[in-house]
N, C-alpha and C positions, 0 to 999 in steps of 0.2 A: 473725453472729459468734459464735464459742464464747464460754462463760463462763470457759473457761481461758485464761490468758495465752499468747499465741503470738508468732511473730517480728514481727507488725504493730503489736504494742503495746510502746512503749519508755517514751514519756512520758504522764503522766497529769496532768489538772488537775482538782481537786476543789474545789467551791464548796459552802459550807454557809451556811444560813440560820436563822432564828429557830426552825424547827421542831426541830431537833436539841437547841438549848438547852431548849425547851419540855418535852422528854421528861425533862430533869433537874429541872424544877420551877421554870424561870425563866418568868415571864410575858412574853409578847411584848409589846413597846411598844404596837404598834398594834392596837387593837380593831376590832371589826366595825363599829362606829359612826365609825371614823376618828380617835378620839381616842387620844391616847397617856396611858394610866393616869389618865384623866378630863381631861387638859388637851389644849388645841389644839396641834396639831404646831407651828405657827408661834410658839406661846408657849415651848416648852421645846426646840426642835430647830431654832432658826435664829439667826444672828448678831443679827439685829434683836430677836428675843425676849430675848436674853442682855443686849442693850443697855437694853431696856426695864425688865426685871425680874430683874437678875443673882441676887438672892436666891432666888427661885422656881426658876431654872435650876439653881442649885448645889444646892438642896434635892431636887430632882427626881433628879438624878444622884448625890447622897450616899446617898440611900436604894438605889438600884441598886446602886451600890458595896458598901454594906453587907450587901446580900442574898447576895453571891458566896460567903462562907464558909458558908452554910447549904446549898448545893447541891453536888452531887458529879458528875463525869463519869459519862456512862452508857456502855453497851456499844458505842454507834456511835462516840462519841469515842475509845474505846480501840482499836476496830478500825481507823479511819483512822490512828492513830498507829503501830499494827503494820505497816501497809502502808507507811507512810512508812519506817520503820526497816528494813523487810527486803526492800523491792521492789529488785531487782538488775538490772533490764533497762533502767533509765533513771532519770528523775527523777518524784517525785510531789509536785506543788505544791499546797498547801493555802492556798485564799483563803477567807476568811469575812467575811460581813455582820455578824457578831455582834461586840460589844464586850466580851464576858465572857472569861474566862481558862480556860474549861472544856477547850478543846484542848490548852492547854499542860499543864493539871493531868492530862490524859488520856494525856500521853506524847508528843505531837507535837514534833518537833525543831525544825520551822519553821512559822510560821503568819503570813500576810499578812492583817492586819486592815485591810481597805479602809475601813471606816468608823470607824476609831480604837478606843482602848481605854479602858474604865473606870478602869483602874489607872495610867493616866498623865495627867498634867496639863501644859498648854501654857501658856507665859507670853506675854502679849499685848505686853509690852514688849520682850523680847529675843529672842522666838521660841523659846526653849528648851523642850524636851520632856523630861519626867522621870518616873520611876516615882513613883506615889503611891497609898497605900492607905488614907488617911484622909479626912475630910471636907474638902472645899473651902470657902472662905468669904473675906470681905473682910480677915482678918488673915492669911491663908495666905501665906507667903513663898516666893517662887521660889528653888530651890536653886541657880540659876545667877547670877542677878543680885541676889539678895537682897532684892528689893523685894516689898513686900506689896501685895495688892489687885489684882493683875495676872493671876492664874491662872484659867484655864477648864479645864473637861474636854476631854482630847484626843480630842473626838469630832467626826467628819465631820457638819455639820448641813446641813440642806437648803440648796441654794444654794451650797455649798462642794465643791471637787473632791476625790473619793475618793482614798485613798492608793494607791500601787503601780501605777498605771493603765499606765504604760510597760512595767513588768516583766510585768504580767498579760497585756498584749497580745502580748508576745513569746512568752509560753509557750503561750498559745492558738493562735498560728500554728504551734508545733512539736509540739502534743499529738497523739496517736493516739486518746486516750480522754477525753472530758470527762463529768464525773460532778456532778450537781446534787442536794444532799440538804437537805431541808427548807426549800425557798425558794418564795416565793409567785408569784415571776414579776412582781410588781407594781413593784418599785424598780429603775430604771435607774441606772447602766448594767450592774449585774450580770445584770438580765433578759436583755439582749442578748448576754451571753457564749456561750450555747448557739449562736447564729447565726455568731458569729465563728468558734467551733471547728468547726462544721459545714462552713462555707465552707472552712475549711483542710483538710477531709478526715477530720475526727475523727468517731468513734462517739460518740453523746451518749446517755447514761443518766440517767434521773430517779428519785430516791427521794423519795416524799412519802406522807403520809397520803391525799391525794386530788389529782386533776389540777391543776397549777398554770396560771396565765394563759399561759404559754409551752409548755405541754405538747406542743403540735403541732409543736414544732420538734425535739423529741427522736425518736431512733430506738426507743427502748425505755423503759418504766416499769415500776418495781417498787413498788406500793403497800403500805403498811402501816407500823407503827412502825419507825422508823430503828434503834433499839435491837436490833431483830430482823433486818431485811433487810439492813442494812449489814454487820454481822459474817458473815453467810452468804455475801455477795458477796465480802468479803475472803478468806474461806476458800477459795472457788472461784478466786479470782485467785492465790492463794499455793499452790494445790494442786499 
């Protein structure tokens, strides 16, 4: 396939992971030792962990939320936004595993956060979801039902269903080009998107610093910092 857009490419699906945010200075949650910022995953990223120690979980995500204003979108975020804004041949669907707001701040008009968002809260009492940029704690009141003590981060924890799955499946079936940027290929169902897209006939392209766990499922890989490789690719697509 040529690097230039042609008649065979109309719809594009882009999946981004922690690697693209890491280039902006946001630490990835999961370390090489399997811990999330020094905590066991089940303690800070599961419904059971929240039930056992809500104070620990709220503090964990409060720190992540407070970090967002200290970082900026990088050229990869901005290049993806430019592609979304100017691609005239079909749709560019942006799906991210990241819970930060760097894609939005980089100019992306639509982002599907399949693992939730740091800047949203969910009420366990009324199931309402609301914008939230402050710390969460026992005294935090739901903006919908006005009850305190029921809010949790609107983050998809282990054992919970990712968001937008039906819509993502439809787009993967319709896409001619699937692009994965900065993902490890370790977390499902996102790690299986490449196989879904490939079965549907899409060309599959991976951007990463190194080969991911599912690199063998891609037709093509471009290794290097996303802030360099992704803008170059977008320029080729829009040439």
